[in-house]
N, C-alpha and C positions, 0 to 999 in steps of 0.2 A: 780444433778437432770436431768432426761432425758428431751429431748426437745419435749414434747407433743405439739399438735397443738395449745393449748391455749396460749403458751408463745410467746412473741415477739422475733424477731431476735436480735442479738447483736447491730446492727445499730438502730433498733427501741428502744432498751433499752436506748441508749444514748439520743434519742429524748424525751423519757418518763422521763429520769432523769433530763433533762433540765426543763421540764414542772412541775415536782413534787419535785425536790430537794429544801429543805428549805435554805441551805447555798448558798449564792450568788456566791461565788468563785467556789464551786463545780458545780453549775448549769452552770456557764460560761464555765467551762472546758468540760462539757458534750456537750454544743452547738458547741464549736469549734471542738471537735472530730467528732461530727455528720456531720457538714458542710464539713469537710475534706473528709468524706466517701461518702456523698450523695449530688450530685448536685441537685439543686432545680428542674431542668428539668426532673430528674429521680425519683421524688417523687412517691412512690408507694401508692396503694389504701389504705392500712391500716393506713399509717401515715397522709394522707390528712386531716382527721378531726381534727388532733392536731394542725394544722396551726393557728387556731383562738387562742388557748391557747398560742402557741409560740409567736404570734404577741404581745399579752398583756404582756407576760413575758419579751420579749425584751425591751419593753417600761419601764416596772417596774425596770429592772436592768440597764437601760441606755446603752444598747449595741447598738452601731452604726454599724449595719450589712449592707453590700453592697446590699443585696437583700431585705432590709426592705420594700421598696415600693411594691414589688411583694408579699411579705408575708402579708402585710396589705390588698392588693387586694384580696388575697385568703380568708382572714377573711371576707371581705365585701361580696364576692361571696357566701361563705358558709351561712352567715347570711341571705342574700336575698333568697337563695335557700330553706333554712329551713322555712322561713316565707311563701313562695309560697306553699311548700309542706304541711305545717300545716294548710293552709287556709281551706281545705276540712274537716280536723279533727275538726277544730274550729266550723264549721257549724254543724257537727254531734254531738258534745258535746252540742251545743245550742239546737238542736232538741230533744236530750234526756232530757235535763233540762225542756223543755216545756212539756214533757210527764211525768214529775215527777219521772224520773229514776235516781238514784244516779250514779255518774260517778267517777271512780277511775283512776287517771293518773299514769303511770309508765314510767320510763326511761325519755328520752328527756326533755320535758317541765317541768315535775315534778322535775327532778334533777336540771335543769337550774335555777329554781326559789327557790330552797331550799338550795343546798349545793355549788353551784358555786357563787362566790362573784360577778361575772359579768355574768348575764344570757346569753349575746350574745356569750360567749365563748363556749357554749354547743349547738350543733345543736338540732333541735326539730323533725327531720324527723322520728325518731324511737319511738316517743311517743306512748305508748300503751293505748288504751281506753278499760276499763273494766267495766262491770256492774254486779250486783248480778245475779247468775244463776236463781234464782226464778223469775226474771223480764224478762228473755229472751223471753219467749213465748208471752208476751204481747208487749214488746218493739219493737221487729223486725217488726211485722206487722204494728204497729203504725207509725214507721218511714217512711212507704210508703206514708203517708199523707204529709210528708215533702220532698218527692222526692227521698228518699233513698230506692232503690229496692234491696232486699236480693237475694243472689245467693246460691243455694243448702241448703235452710233452710226448715226444716220440724218441725213445732211446736210440733208435737206428739213425734218426735224422733230427737231432736236437736243434732248436732255434739258435740263431747266431749269438744271442746275448744272454738269455736266461728264461725263466718261466715263472708264472704265478702259482701260488700255493694257497690252499684254503683249509682251515682247521675249525672244527665245530665250536671250540671254546675261545680260540685266539684270533679268529677272523682271517683276514687276507694278509699275505706277505709275499715278497718277491725275492728270488735268489738268482744271482748272476754268476756267470763264469768268464766274463770279459771285463777287466777293470776299467776299460775305456770304450766309449762308443765309437771313437775314430777307428778306422780300419787299421789292423796291425797283424803281423805274422804271429804264429804260435810262440816263436822264440822270444818275442817282446813280452808276452804275458809271463813266460817262464822267468825272464830276467826281472820282471816286476816282483814276482813272488820271492826271488832270491834276495832282494833288497828289503824285504819286510822284517819286522822284529816282533817278538812276542810281547803281549801286554796282559796284565791281570785286570780283567774287566769285571768288577764286582766279584761275583763267585764264578765267573766264566773265564775260560782261557781262549784268547783270540790273538790275531796278529793285526798290526797296523803298517801302513806304507812308510817308506822313508819320506822325508819332508819334500824332496824334489818331486817325487811321484805324486804325492798328495796335492802339491801345488798345481801340477799339470791337470789332475782330475778336477780340482776345485774350479780352475779356469774353464775347463770344458763344460762343467755343470753350469757355470754362470752364463754360458751362451745359449742355454736351453730354455725356451719360453715356458716349458712345462715344469721347470725346477720349482719346488714348492716353497723355497725360503728366500727367493728374490735377492735382496741386498746383502744377505749374509755371506755370499760368495766373496764380496769385497773385504768384509771383516775377516773372514777365514784366511784370505790371501795375506793380509797385513800381519795377522798374528802368527801365521806360519813362518813368515820371513823374520819376524822379531823374536819369537819364542821357541822355535824348533830346537830340539836337542837330539842328536848333534846338529850343528848349524846347517843352513841351507847349502847344498852342493850345487852351485850355479853351473858347473860343467855338466852335471847330469841333467839339469833343466834343459840346457841346450841340446844335449844328445837325445833326450826323450822327445823334445819338441820336433826334432828332425825325424826320429823313428816313427812317431805317430802322425807325422805330416800336419802339425798344428802350429807351425812357426808364425803364420799370419795372425792367428788368434792370439798367440802368446805375445807377439810384438805389440799388438793393440792393447791388450789387457795390462801387461806389465808397464807399458808407457803411461797408461792412465793412472795406475796405482802409484807409480813413481812420482808423477806430476802432482797428484792431489794428497797423498797420504803417507808414502814411504820413500823418501829420497835416497835411502840406503841401497836400493836396487842398483847394481852396477850398470852404468851407461853402456859399457862395452858388451854386456850380455844382450841388451836390447839391440845394439848395433849388429851383433853377430846373428841374432834371430832375423833381423830385417834383411840381411844379405842372403839368407837362404832362398834357394829357388822354390817357388810354390807351384805345384801341379794345377792343371786346369780344374780338376775336381775340387781342390782346396779353395780356389778363388770363387767358384760358383757357390760352394757351401758357405763361405764367409758372406758373400753378397746376400744370399737368401736368408741366412740366419740373423743378419744384423739389421734388417729393415725394421722401422718403427712398428710397435705393436698395433695390431688390428684384429678383426675377427678371424683372419686367415693365418694368424701367426703360427699356430701349431701345425697346420697343413704345410706351410712353407718350411718349417723346421724339419718335418719328416721328409719332405722332398729334398731339402738340402743334405740331410744325412745320407739318403739313398744316392744322390748325385755324387757326393764326396767319396762314398765308399766304392761305388762301381767305376767311376772315372779314374780313380787312382790305381786301378788294376790294369794289367795287360789284357789284350783281347781274349786270349785263350783262358786266362784265369777268370776274367769277367764272365764269360759264357758259362764256365763250370760253376762259379759261385751263384749265378742266377738260377741255374738248374737245381742246385742244392737248396737254395732259399725259396724256391717256388712253393713247396708245401706249406712253409711257414707263412708266406704272404697270402696264400689262399685262405688259411685259417683266420688270419687277421681280417681279411676282407669279408669273410662270412660271419664274423663275430657280431652278435646283435649290438646295435648302438643304443646306449642309455639315453633316455629322454627325460 
């Protein structure tokens, strides 16, 4: 298999193997091999979020590592950091609840509270806050009464995905009304919401996706070079498959991959996860995904998104997203969508660039 941008390096695979390997002896060998290659002082960005999981695994396996104190310190630091970062999102979720707007949580806190046996092992910084698209026009202005001021929001022509919000006490947060970046009809988002279930999230009421939809979202997040938690998408995938209740609905994974035109990405990602970490993924699921026709836009998006990282990675990813979105539409729909999106893209282009 070629080393597309999605996959970890050989050293990262050793660390992932330690975190995910079921056999204690094999996990220990992965850890010893990783420690021999990677001094803790040289820990790179992608592996940093795995230190919380590594700390708990070392304790579970009874491994007396010389760096145990430092690794536990990294775990405590990550947990404190995620709590501080999530404080503003908690306030935003509370404000939406007071306005009677349903809230769907994805990634971060949603996964920590459903498939991680110890919630503190999963950072909450990347928690996505989603609301129904039909509620956006009333919810965003109403949030101003709670101190949340929207940026670049036009109720008559809202942006395709979401908008940023700013609060004087809680800082910046984002709210979305599309659960997936991939182009999809309104009926697909409605079907996604119907499959959600309620969850008691500390003192807040929210909803989480079914396991199949969360898996699809996790894989889509993993192909994004701007995704802030790098290797965690692989851990999230494996734990969703192992620990989801109710168990993974593979027929829905196939149906949703077809509906969101993500069969090429899902084939590659599930094949990799099955080969390296989770052989329980049914081979027939991957074979079915592999047989699905892939539109030109999907092939271009995969090619641009999967190139190795360099300084142009984020630009390529945005170009891939735009290409995939517009090329998957018919000509009439494409022209209409471009006309609707034009104000949004003009605002993006005119936004000052941080230096």
